[in-house]
N, C-alpha and C positions, 0 to 999 in steps of 0.2 A: 651526592651519590650515597647510597645506603648499601650495607652488606649484612647478610643474615648473621645471627649470633651463632649458628651452626650450619654446616653444609651437609650434615649427615641425615640418613633416613630415619623416620620415626621408630621403626621396629629395631634398630640397632642398639646394642648395649653401650651405655656410657660409663657405668660404674657398677661395682658390687658392694651393696650396702647390707651389712650383717649377713653376708653370704648370698644375698638375693640379687639377681640381675635387675638393674634399673634401665628401662628403655629411654631413648632420646625423647620420645613422646611424653612419657610420664615425667621425666626430668624437666622438660620445658614448661609443662603445666605447673609443676611445683615452683619453678623459678618465677613465673609470672605471678603466682599467688603470693609469694614472699615479697616480690617487688612492690606490690600494692600496700604492704604493711611496713615498709622501711620508713624511718624518720626522714623528714624533708630537709636533708642537708646536701651540700655539694660534694663533700668528701667523706670517706669511710675508712676506718682502720678495721680490716677484717682479721680478727684474732682467733677465728674458729680453730679448735684443736683437731676436730674430725675433718679429714680431707674432703669427704663428700659434702659436709656443711660448708667448707670453704668454697668449693666449686659452686654450690647453690648460691651462697652469699655473693660471690663475685658476679655471677651471671645476673642475679636479681638486681644488683646495684648498677650493672651496665644497662639493663632494661629500663631502670628507673632514671637513667641519665646521670648517675653518680660516678665518682672516680675513686678507685681504691688506692690508698696510700700504703706503700710497702716499706716500712722502716727497716734499717739495716740490722737491728737487734731489738730485743724486748726489754732493754734496760729502762727503768722508770724515768731516768733523766732524759733519755732519747725520746721516749714517747711524749713526755711533757713538753719538750722543746718543739717537736713536730706539731703537736696539738695547738701550741701557741702560734706557730707559723701558719697553720691552717685552721683558723677559729671556727669556720663553718663545717665542722666535722663531728663524727660520732664513732663510738666503738661498737663493733658487731662481734659477738662471740656466741658459743653454744653452751654457755653456762646459764642454767635456768634462773629466772624466766627469760626466754629469748624468742625471736620470731620463728625459730625452727620448731617450736612446740607444735605437735599434731599436724605438721605440714603434709605428711604422707596420707594420714587418714582423711584430711580435709580435701585433698586434691586427687587422690588415686582414681576416683570414679569419673574424673573429668576427661580422661583420654582412653580410648580403646582403638584397636586396629581399624575399626570401621569409620572412625571420625577423622576428617581432614585436620591436620595439625597446622595451626597458624604460628609460623616461626617469626619471632620478633626481628625486625630489621633495625640496624644501628647506623646512625650517620657515620660515614667513613672518617670524618674529622672529629669525632667525639673523643675527648680525653677520657680514657678508661682506667689508667693506672699511672702512678708516679713511683718509680723505683729510685732508691737513694743509694749513693755510694757509701762505703763503710765509714767514711769520715776519719780514717786513720791519719790522714795528713791535714785535718782541719774539720770544718763543719760539713756534714753529709750534703752532697750535691744532688739535686733532683734530675731524673731522667724521664722525660715525658713519653708516655706510651699511648698513641692514638689507636682507634680501632683498626684502621687500615694498616697501620704499622704492625700491630699484633697479628692481623690476618696474614699479611705478606711474609713476615718472619717465621711464623708457625708453619705455613705451607712449605717454605723453603727448608726448614729444619726437618719436617716430616719426610720430605722427598729424599733428603740426604741420610737420615737416620733409620727410617723404616723401609727395609728392603722389599717387603711384600705388602704394599698398601691395600691389596684386595683381601688380605687375611686379617681377622680380628686379633689384636695383640692386647693382652691383659697385663696391667702394670702394677707393680708394688714399688712405692717410692719411700725413701728414707729422708730425702731432702725436703725442707719445709716449703709449702706453697707460697709463703710470704716473700721468698727470694726468687729472682728471675729464673734461675735454672729449674727450681721446683715448679714455678708457675708455668713455664713453657712446656715442660715434659709431663707434668701430672695434672694440669688444668687445661691449658689451651689445646694440647694434643687431643684430648677427649672431645673437644668441640669441632675440630677441623681435620681430624685423621681418624682412621678406624681403630681406635683404642678405647680401653675402659680402665678405670682406676679402682684399686681396692681401697676401701675406707679403713682397713685395719692399720693400727699403729705398729710400725715395724722399726725397731731401734736396735735391739740386741740380736746377735746372730740367730738364735732360736726363733725369735719373733719373725725375722725375715724369712727363714726357712718355712715356718708354719704358714705365713701369709702367702708365699708363692705356691705352696702345696694346696691351699684352699681354692685357688683359681683354676678354671678349666682351660683347655686349649693351649695356645701359644702364650708364653709368659715372658716378661722382661723385668729386670730390676733397675731402677733409677736410683743412683746413690752417689756418694762422694768417695774420693780416694781413701780417706781415713776409715770410713765405714767398710769399704771393700777389703782393706788390709786386715781389719779385725775379723771380718767374715771368713776370709780365706785361711787365716791363722787358726780359727776355731775348728776347722776341718769338719764342720757339721755338713752332712750330705744335703744337697739341694735336688729339687726335681729336675728331670732331664728337659 
């Protein structure tokens, strides 16, 4: 059995990149373009700092049949150990030179509203990600994520968390996409629910407020308790 990499319509918005809305159609063509340029390895450490680049890299690697390794932290010792455990792996980031160079200019003309969009279909049993426990009680343990597992869990989470699935919800996230909470809410939601993610880095309270204000329509903040505590204590006004 195969499942599409997204169940959304080509004209819908998946992200806001530099303040510009990116459609599903444009995004899919970009991801396919990058998939063809990825190194021929089984596993990938997606270390992209820009959230839109992470989304692109994740989908490109899935299309290429690769599996994203999600380390519990970015400590050199942790990364070296995991790279040793998974020798057929490489690191993907958005530090130049990278596969993300000129992707938009190279692919933007490949899709328009008049052209049927070919959505890549992924084997349901394809291993797409490996999340690791923190390792606080020992060596980090792997948690295997197959495409049908991600599809099912994301659909369930969206049904529980998004009260109005027919409305576009635009998201600012402070949690890193390399962790499952960030992956589910800021990466997988955009593929399987009517949401779009901002590519703006939002860490400090004013950054968060500015990022939310830059988005149109209905907005949501995906964060952690510590971030929310600092944000509320700052008393910086947020958009309604």
